[in-house]
N, C-alpha and C positions, 0 to 999 in steps of 0.2 A: 752237438759236441763230436770232435773225431772221436774222441775218446769213449764216446756215450753209444755211439754204432759200435764201434769194436767193440764195448762188452756185451751188447747184444747179441753179436753176430758170433762169439767164443761159448755163450750161456745155451743160444738158441737158435735154430733152424726152421723159423715159422712153426705154427701150427702144430705141425709133427712131432715138433720135439714137446709141446706141451702135453698132446699125446701118448709120451711115453712117461709120464713124472711118476706113477705110481711103484709100487714094489715088486721088483722081481725077483723069481727064485732064488734064492742066495743063499752063500754063507754067512752072508755080511751078521752083523752083528749091532743090537738094539742101544744105545745109548741115551742117558737120561742126564738133560741140563737144564738149569735155569741162566737166560740171557739181560737178565735187568734186575741188578741187584745192587743197593747201597752201601758205603762203610763211612766212619768219620773222614775218608778223603773228601766227603763234601756232606749227605747232608744224613748220612746213616748213624745211627745213634751206638754205632758197634766196631771193636776194631779188624780189621780186614782178618787177621790172620784166626780169632774167633770165628767171626763166617764162614772161613773157608774150613774150616774143624766142622761146625756145623753140617756143611751139605756134603760133605767127607763123610761122616757116622754117618749121615741122612739117604745115605748107598745112590748120589747121586756118581756120575761120571766125570759132568763139566762142570761148571761155572763159569760165567765172566762177570767181571766188576764193572761195572758199567756209572761211573760218579759222572758231576754235572760239570761239565767244559774244564777235567783236569783228568793226567792219569796218577797212576800210582809210582810218582819219580819225583826226584828232589828233596828239598827238608821242608816238612810240614809238621807245627806240635798243634795240639787242641788240647784246651782246659776242660778237664771234667765235669761236668757239670753239679754242683753242690746239692744235690740229696742222694740219701740214704742211697736208693735204686741205685744211681750209675756209679757210685763211687763203690759202694759193693761191687758192681761188675767190673770196674778197675782192677780189687782187689782179685777177683777170680780169673781177670788175663794177668797178672802179675805172678800170679801162683800158681797157672797152668804152665806158664812161659819163661818164666823164674827172672831175676835182677840181673842176671849177664845180656840178656835179651832186650827185658823192656828199658827204653831209654825216659827216664819220669826227674821230676824236682817238683818240689812245693814253693812255693808263693805266695803270702800272705793271706794260707790256710789253702790255697788252690791247688789243687794238682795236676802239673803240665803232663804231657806226653807225645815222645816225637814216634808219628806213626811210620812204621817200617814201608821199605819202599816193596813192590810187582817185585823186583829182582832179590830181596833180602827174604819174602817171604815164601816166594814161590818155591825153591826147596823144599821148605819144611812140610810139603804136602802134594806134588805133582811128582805121578809114578804111571807106571802103566796102566792104574786102576783108576787116576784121577787128574783131569787136565784145564790149567785157568787159562783161558782167551783173555789178554788184553781187550779192554773193550769203553769206551765213552760213548754218554749221554751229550750229546750237543744237543746245548741247551738256548735257544732263540725264540726269537719274538718279533711281530708283527700284525700293524693295525689291532694293538692292543692285546693283542691274543699271545700264549703262550706253545710254544713248538718244539717240539723234544723228540729229538731222532736217534737211535742208536747206531754206535759205528763199531763193529764184530769183529774183531784181531785185526783194527785197526794199529800203525805201527809209529805214528808223529799222531801228537796232539793237532785237532782238527779246529780249530776258531771259529766259532758260529760265523755264518757268512752276511746275516740280515740284508731283508731287502723292503721293498714298500709294501708287497701284497702278502698274504699265506701262502699261495702257490707257488712264488716264486721263490720263497726263504726255504722252502722244502727243495725243490726243483736245486736251486742253489749249495746245498749241504747236502742232495744226492750226490750229486754233481763232485763235490769235494773228494767221497768217500770213495766214488769209484774214481777219479782221479789220481790220489794216494796209490788204487790197486794198480793202476796201469802204469804207474811211475817205479814202484817196489816192486809188482809181479809179487805180493804176496796177497794171496787169494782173501776177500775182505770181503762184507756188503754192510749198508744202512738197511733201518727194519725202524716206521710209524711207533712211534708208542701212542698209546693210549689218548684214540683222535676225541676220544668226551672228555676229558681230562677241560674242565670248565665248557663243556664244547666247542673248543678251539678250531677244529677240524672237522669241515665238511666232507661228503664224502664227492665232493666235486674237485674239492684241492686235489683229492688224490686219484679221481680221472685225470685230470690236468698232467699228470705227473709221467716221465719217463724214465726207466733206467730202477724203477722201485718196484725188488718183488717182494718183501714182507712187512708184513701189519700186527697189532696185538688182535688177536679178534678176543681175546682172554688176558685179563692183568689183575692182580690181586690186591692192586692199591684201593682203597675205601672209596675215593674222590675222581675216579673214571666213568664212572656212568655205561659198566659194562651195557646195561638194559635198556639207556637210553629213558627217554620221557616223553611226554604226549607229544610235544618239540620235537625233539633228535630221534634220527634210528640207532637203535642199540649197537653194538661191533657186528653181531652176525649178520645181521638186517643189511652192515655197510658193505660189506664184504660181498653180500650176492649183488648190489647196488653195484659195485665197483669189478665186479667180474662179468658183468651184463654187460656193460658200459667199453671194458676192456676187450671181450669177446668180438662186440661191432666193430672195432677199431684193428681187430686183428693184432692189438698185442697181448702179450704172454701172462698170464693171468696170475693174480696175487696170493700170495699164501698168508696163511694165518698161523701165529704162532700165540702160545702160553705163556705167561710170566711174572713172577713174582713181583718184581719192584718192590724188593723189599727195604726196608727203612728202618723197622723198627725191631729189636730182638729181645727187648727187656718186658716187654708190655701188649697182651695179645688180645684177642678180639676182634671185633668186624671195624672198631673206630684205630684200630692199627695198621700199616702198612707189613705185614707177618712173612717170612718164608713160607716154603713150604706149598703156598696156594697153589701156583700153575707151573709147569715147563712143558718143554717139548721132548719126546722121544724121537732117536734119529737111526735110523737105519743106514750105518757108513763100513767101508773098508774095516777103518781101524781109530783108533781115539786119538788124531789128529785135528788141529784147527783145519787145515788145508781140508781132509777126508769127509769134516761134519758138511764142512760150506757145500764141499762137493754136491754128497747126497742132498742137504736142503735147498740147492738148487736146484735139484732134478726130482725136489716135491716127495721125497725120499723120508719123511715124516711127517706125523703128528700129536696135537698140541691137546693137555691131557687137565685135569683136574685132579685125577684119581685114577680113571678107568683104563687098564695096562690090556693092550692086543698082544695076542702072540702071533698077528702078522695081521699084514692090510695089503694086496696085491692087484695091481693092473695089468691081468696079462691078455691077447687075446680080446681086447676089448669087454673082458667078465671086473668088473670091480667087486673083491672080494675080501672082507674081516673075519676075523677068527679073535677075540675075545678072549683072556685070562680069566675065567671065572671065579669069582669066589662063592663060596658055601650060602645059601640063605639070599643071595644078591640079586636080583631082575633084571634087564637088560633090556630098551629101547634101543632097536638098530632103523636110523631113517638115512633115505638116499633122497639124497635137495637136489634138483636143479632146476637148470632153464631148458624149455623144448624151444628149438630153433622156429624166430620168429614173433616169438612172446617176449613180452619185457617182466613178466613177473617170473621169481625163483620161488618153487611149489615142492612141497614134500611127495615126491614120485612113486614111491615104496614104504612100509614102515614093517620093520619087522619085528617080534619079542623073541628073541632067541638068544644064543651064542654065537650062532653065525651066521654069514648071511651071503649072497650073492646077485647081483644086481646087472645084468646088459645093457652097455654104453652103446647106446643105438644113432648115427650120424643126423637123427631127429633132434639130438639132445646135443645143447651147445657144451655143457658141463655139469660134471654132478661131482659131488662129496658128500660124506659120510657126519651125519652126529649120532653120537653115541651116548643115552641117556641113563644113569645106573638108578635103582632103588635107594641106593646107600648114600644115607645125610655124608656131607663136604663135613670135615672135623675142620675147627675153626676156620668158616667160610668167609669169602667176601661179602656176600647178604647173606642172614640169616633164612634159613628153608631150602639152601644150593645145594642141591646134585651132585656126586662125581659125574663129570662129562669128560666125552675125546671128541677131537671133530679132525678127519682128514682133511686130506689136499684136493683142491678138485683136478678133475681129471678131464680130456676128451675123446670122443671117438679117432682111433688113431687107423688110418684108411691103410 
């Protein structure tokens, strides 16, 4: 399609653009954000104001509320579950925001509450230090499988496109987001959610796509199988398989996101989809949706579950990382990449330190960094997880 070609031309000019993805020396700031969040507007169990308050209080810089096939607009009422847990949570909401703000009534002993729209609650939180990005989780299905894709900074609701196959369904939804971007002139992007959720999306499904640049290498929901199983690759392995194919096709490399996919705000543990498990750190000119998206499309970000980097830089074909280390915590830095002519991605170098550099040569198709700390992840996706970070893949710059 014409808009798909135009989109590719705007963002990339061949592999030379890929080569300059890494962070450059600048005074750009790092911004922490979660791009996958749910509320009472779909299947989350909390009011959006309470969710925004949690993320802002926990020092996030931006948040995308991405409910299923809906935007926080128009009239929507919910009935509070008849349990002490949720009735008490409503009382906390009412106490925090007051009767003048919270529209509610009682009917047959049940509490009904009118949800606030994004336009209503955004002014309570959005300022120079906190950005709320309108988003949607486009929720579709094909071949009996669930296909979920986020649209970040979407301006109008996008209905799931639907098609006969998984790949065609994904492509139509990617195209719909890019078409809205072209029509509105507003920066936005699609990303593939939790491909191993019920093992719905295979590496080949993503390899066959055009125009998709992002997927979730880490998702905090307990049902997404980040690590795969004996029959399915984990998401990090998928990432390398896809980028091996993209390199061979001369297609821009896929970037990896970390997200919460938070649904549960009152019960905690590995069985629940809680906030605070995964995020992205974006090196952008300013805290605006346009600048954040521009930086992410240039690969100037990393995904994290707890490890913080002072810097990640790719300059003169030297890839370097500097960790903001914590006392008594040890770090393993792995440079992972694909040698030209090979089909297998492997660990090229391992360094146990807080700082590391690696020379990217023409013999390497792409290189990325995985950092694992000795610090256990609080409230982890899976028991035994340690805090980690993943940088984006880069290629040799001629």
